[in-house]
Kinemage of the C-alpha trace (Angstrom):
@kinemage 1
@onewidth
@group {chain A} dominant
@subgroup {mainchain}
@vectorlist {calphas} color= white
{ca met a 1} P 44.009 64.304 5.971
{ca asp a 2} L 42.479 66.134 3.063
{ca thr a 3} L 38.822 65.814 2.404
{ca ile a 4} L 37.501 65.308 -1.154
{ca lys a 5} L 34.832 67.716 -2.022
{ca pro a 6} L 32.148 66.545 -4.527
{ca thr a 7} L 31.633 68.314 -7.884
{ca pro a 8} L 28.370 70.364 -8.397
{ca asp a 9} L 26.792 67.263 -9.969
{ca gly a 10} L 27.452 65.384 -6.636
{ca ser a 11} L 30.319 63.205 -8.075
{ca val a 12} L 33.641 62.613 -6.350
{ca gly a 13} L 36.549 61.860 -8.607
{ca gly a 14} L 34.418 61.387 -11.657
{ca ser a 15} L 32.245 58.714 -9.969
{ca pro a 16} L 28.557 59.131 -8.595
{ca arg a 17} L 28.460 59.684 -4.770
{ca glu a 18} L 27.696 56.521 -2.842
{ca thr a 19} L 24.893 56.664 -0.396
{ca glu a 20} L 25.413 56.297 3.320
{ca ala a 21} L 24.357 52.693 3.232
{ca glu a 22} L 26.598 52.039 0.260
{ca cys a 23} L 29.576 53.565 2.056
{ca gln a 24} L 28.928 51.510 5.208
{ca arg a 25} L 28.688 48.324 3.275
{ca arg a 26} L 31.974 49.170 1.360
{ca leu a 27} L 33.702 49.975 4.560
{ca ala a 28} L 32.608 46.778 6.219
{ca trp a 29} L 33.742 44.791 3.100
{ca glu a 30} L 37.185 46.594 3.246
{ca ala a 31} L 37.759 45.860 6.751
{ca ala a 32} L 36.862 42.148 6.378
{ca met a 33} L 39.258 41.902 3.499
{ca ile a 34} L 41.985 43.526 5.557
{ca ala a 35} L 41.361 41.168 8.498
{ca asp a 36} L 41.190 38.147 6.209
{ca ala a 37} L 44.672 39.232 4.846
{ca asp a 38} L 46.088 39.772 8.285
{ca ile a 39} L 44.886 36.361 9.371
{ca ala a 40} L 46.380 34.683 6.264
{ca val a 41} L 49.904 36.112 6.879
{ca gly a 42} L 49.712 35.628 10.634
{ca arg a 43} L 49.766 39.331 11.746
{ca leu a 44} L 47.012 38.778 14.326
{ca val a 45} L 47.346 37.490 17.907
{ca asp a 46} L 44.734 35.188 19.334
{ca ser a 47} L 42.597 37.360 21.939
{ca ala a 48} L 43.053 34.517 24.537
{ca gln a 49} L 46.788 34.957 24.406
{ca val a 50} L 46.394 38.802 24.720
{ca lys a 51} L 44.210 38.266 27.772
{ca val a 52} L 46.469 35.885 29.466
{ca trp a 53} L 49.324 38.181 28.862
{ca ile a 54} L 47.344 41.390 30.113
{ca asp a 55} L 46.278 39.342 33.335
{ca ser a 56} L 49.953 38.519 34.083
{ca ile a 57} L 51.088 42.170 34.045
{ca gly a 58} L 52.003 43.258 37.495
{ca thr a 59} L 52.091 39.709 38.856
{ca asp a 60} L 55.133 37.662 40.150
{ca his a 61} L 54.927 35.625 36.985
{ca glu a 62} L 54.568 38.365 34.254
{ca leu a 63} L 54.712 36.865 30.803
{ca pro a 64} L 56.467 38.410 27.667
{ca val a 65} L 54.344 40.413 25.250
{ca ala a 66} L 52.095 38.185 23.082
{ca phe a 67} L 53.291 38.205 19.612
{ca ser a 68} L 51.673 36.965 16.393
{ca gly a 69} L 54.235 34.462 15.757
{ca arg a 70} L 54.996 36.007 12.430
């Protein structure tokens, strides 16, 4: 992936550069929005279902892969 280099005035793509704290807040917000969207459309699998599936691997009663039900 290419990196974007700031201009001499410190801007990137015409916008003032964000501080490290602003960047971290923005990234956390973006991650939350992505997770909310994934939950809304059923693309996530419950962690308890995944654990049960993992624990069954290599046993006499191995379960099929846990799917999201989507």
